[in-house]
C-alpha positions as CSV (number, residue, x, y, z in Angstrom):
1,L,129.5,24.6,27.4
2,E,128.8,24.8,23.4
3,A,125.4,25.9,22.7
4,S,124.2,25.7,19.5
5,A,121.1,25.6,16.4
6,P,120.5,25.0,12.9
7,G,120.7,28.6,11.7
8,K,122.2,30.1,14.6
9,E,125.4,30.9,15.9
10,P,127.5,29.3,18.4
11,S,127.6,30.3,22.2
12,T,130.3,29.3,23.9
13,Q,130.6,29.8,28.0
14,N,133.8,28.9,30.1
15,F,133.5,27.5,33.6
16,D,135.0,26.3,36.5
17,T,134.3,22.6,37.7
18,P,134.2,22.4,41.8
19,S,135.7,19.3,43.3
20,T,132.6,18.9,45.5
21,P,128.8,17.8,44.5
22,T,126.9,20.8,44.0
23,S,124.6,23.0,41.8
24,V,125.5,25.4,39.5
25,T,123.4,27.7,37.2
26,L,124.5,28.8,33.5
27,T,122.7,30.8,31.6
28,V,122.2,30.4,28.0
29,P,121.9,33.6,26.0
30,V,119.7,34.0,22.9
31,L,121.6,32.7,19.6
32,K,121.5,34.9,17.4
33,D,121.2,33.9,13.4
34,S,124.0,32.9,11.2
35,A,125.3,34.7,7.8
36,G,125.9,31.3,6.6
37,G,124.4,28.1,6.6
38,P,123.2,26.0,9.7
39,A,125.8,25.1,12.7
40,P,127.3,21.7,13.3
41,I,125.4,19.8,16.5
42,A,127.3,20.7,19.9
43,G,129.6,18.7,21.0
44,V,130.2,15.7,18.8
45,A,133.7,16.6,16.3
46,G,133.4,16.0,13.3
47,A,129.5,16.3,12.9
48,A,127.3,17.2,9.8
49,P,125.5,20.1,9.5
50,V,121.9,20.1,10.5
51,A,119.4,20.7,7.8
52,A,117.1,23.7,8.3
53,P,114.0,22.7,8.9
54,P,110.9,22.5,5.7
55,P,109.2,25.7,5.0
56,A,106.0,26.4,6.8
57,G,104.0,25.4,4.1
58,T,104.7,22.4,3.7
59,P,102.8,20.3,5.8
60,A,104.9,17.9,7.6
61,P,104.3,13.8,6.7
62,A,102.2,12.1,8.9
63,P,103.7,9.6,11.8
64,A,102.3,5.3,10.4
65,P,100.0,4.1,12.8
66,A,102.0,1.5,15.3
67,P,100.6,-1.5,15.7
68,S,98.0,-2.4,18.0
69,S,99.0,-4.6,20.6
70,G,96.4,-3.7,23.4
71,P,93.6,-6.2,23.9
72,N,90.9,-5.9,21.2
73,I,88.3,-3.7,23.4
74,G,85.2,-4.7,21.0
75,A,85.5,-8.5,21.6
76,I,86.2,-8.0,25.7
77,V,82.9,-5.6,25.7
78,S,81.0,-8.0,23.4
79,G,82.1,-10.8,25.5
80,I,80.7,-9.2,28.8
81,A,77.3,-8.6,27.4
82,T,77.3,-12.0,26.2
83,G,77.9,-13.2,29.1
84,A,75.2,-10.9,31.1
85,F,72.7,-12.1,28.9
86,V,73.3,-15.6,29.0
87,T,73.0,-15.8,33.2
88,G,69.8,-13.7,32.6
89,A,68.3,-15.6,30.3
90,V,69.3,-18.8,32.4
91,V,68.3,-17.5,35.3
92,T,64.8,-16.2,34.2
93,G,64.0,-19.3,32.3
94,V,64.6,-21.0,35.7
95,M,62.1,-19.0,37.2
96,Y,60.2,-19.0,34.0
97,S,59.9,-23.1,34.1
98,S,58.9,-22.5,37.7
99,K,56.2,-20.1,37.1
100,R,54.6,-22.3,34.5
101,S,54.8,-25.6,36.6
102,D,52.5,-23.2,39.3
103,F,50.1,-21.8,36.5
104,N,49.7,-26.0,35.3
105,D,48.7,-27.3,39.0
106,D,46.1,-24.7,39.4
107,P,45.0,-23.3,35.9
108,S,42.3,-20.9,37.3
109,N,45.2,-18.2,38.9
110,V,46.0,-15.5,36.6
111,D,48.1,-13.8,38.4
112,K,50.0,-16.9,38.1
113,H,49.5,-17.1,34.5
114,D,50.4,-13.1,33.8
115,S,53.8,-14.0,35.8
116,A,54.2,-16.7,33.7
117,Q,54.0,-14.8,31.0
118,T,55.9,-11.8,31.5
119,L,59.1,-14.4,32.5
120,G,58.4,-15.9,29.3
121,I,58.9,-12.5,27.1
122,V,61.9,-11.3,29.1
123,N,63.3,-14.9,28.8
124,A,63.0,-14.2,25.0
125,V,64.3,-10.6,24.7
126,L,67.6,-11.9,26.9
127,I,68.1,-15.3,24.9
128,G,68.0,-12.9,21.5
129,G,70.3,-10.0,23.1
130,A,72.7,-13.2,24.0
131,A,72.6,-14.3,20.3
132,V,73.0,-10.9,18.6
133,S,75.8,-10.4,21.1
134,A,77.5,-13.2,20.6
135,G,77.5,-12.1,17.1
136,V,79.6,-9.8,17.3
137,L,81.8,-11.5,19.8
138,V,82.6,-13.4,17.1
139,Y,82.9,-10.5,14.3
140,F,85.5,-9.0,16.5
141,L,87.5,-12.5,17.0
142,V,87.6,-12.9,13.7
143,T,88.9,-9.4,12.9
144,G,90.7,-9.2,15.8
145,S,92.3,-5.1,16.6
146,K,92.0,-3.9,13.0
147,H,89.6,-1.4,13.6
148,E,90.6,1.4,15.5
149,S,88.5,3.3,17.4
150,A,89.3,6.4,15.9
151,K,87.2,5.0,13.0
152,A,84.3,3.6,14.9
153,S,83.7,7.1,15.9
154,T,83.4,8.5,12.9
155,A,81.0,6.4,11.0
156,P,77.9,7.5,10.6
157,L,76.0,4.9,12.9
158,Q,77.0,3.3,15.5
159,L,75.0,0.2,17.2
160,T,75.9,0.0,20.9
161,P,74.9,-3.0,24.0
162,I,73.2,-1.3,26.5
163,V,72.9,-3.8,30.1
164,S,71.7,-2.4,33.3
165,P,69.8,-3.8,36.0
166,Q,66.4,-2.8,34.1
167,V,67.0,-3.2,30.8
168,A,68.7,-4.7,28.2
169,G,69.2,-4.0,24.4
170,L,70.8,-2.6,21.8
171,M,71.1,1.2,20.7
172,L,71.3,2.6,17.3
173,G,72.5,5.9,16.9
174,G,74.5,8.5,15.0
175,T,74.5,10.9,12.0
176,L,73.6,10.8,8.5
């Protein structure tokens, strides 16, 4: 067994290989500093010497970013949000139509008027949310996955969609 490293003297150890499968433990000693140049690569006959690493003060070149072949998370999230907004708008639209019809049959009932009005407002907000999230979806589909999440997280302002059973909307946050 020969062990070597750049700038170190190689170390060689001999051992017998058993004829049956067995575990053999070898201890490689700490390699001594070489007085000459870098040592050749171990186990490769006629191999060229390995260059010493750059000085500590020299920054290593940054690796090129790998092309993103994964899913476009922004498009997925905005597509789900658009679907949720559209579904909510359709459901509240049907409910609004029913309540409005009930109120038209009995205009003196204030509760039916208030219920229809509330559903109309909720429906309008959901339609607006669907329009905004559809615009965001189109943006992500057009730009593809060119934008990395690291760049988005360093942006001074972020627009985040919020959807839950109690509330739906957009949150603007960040630092200036």
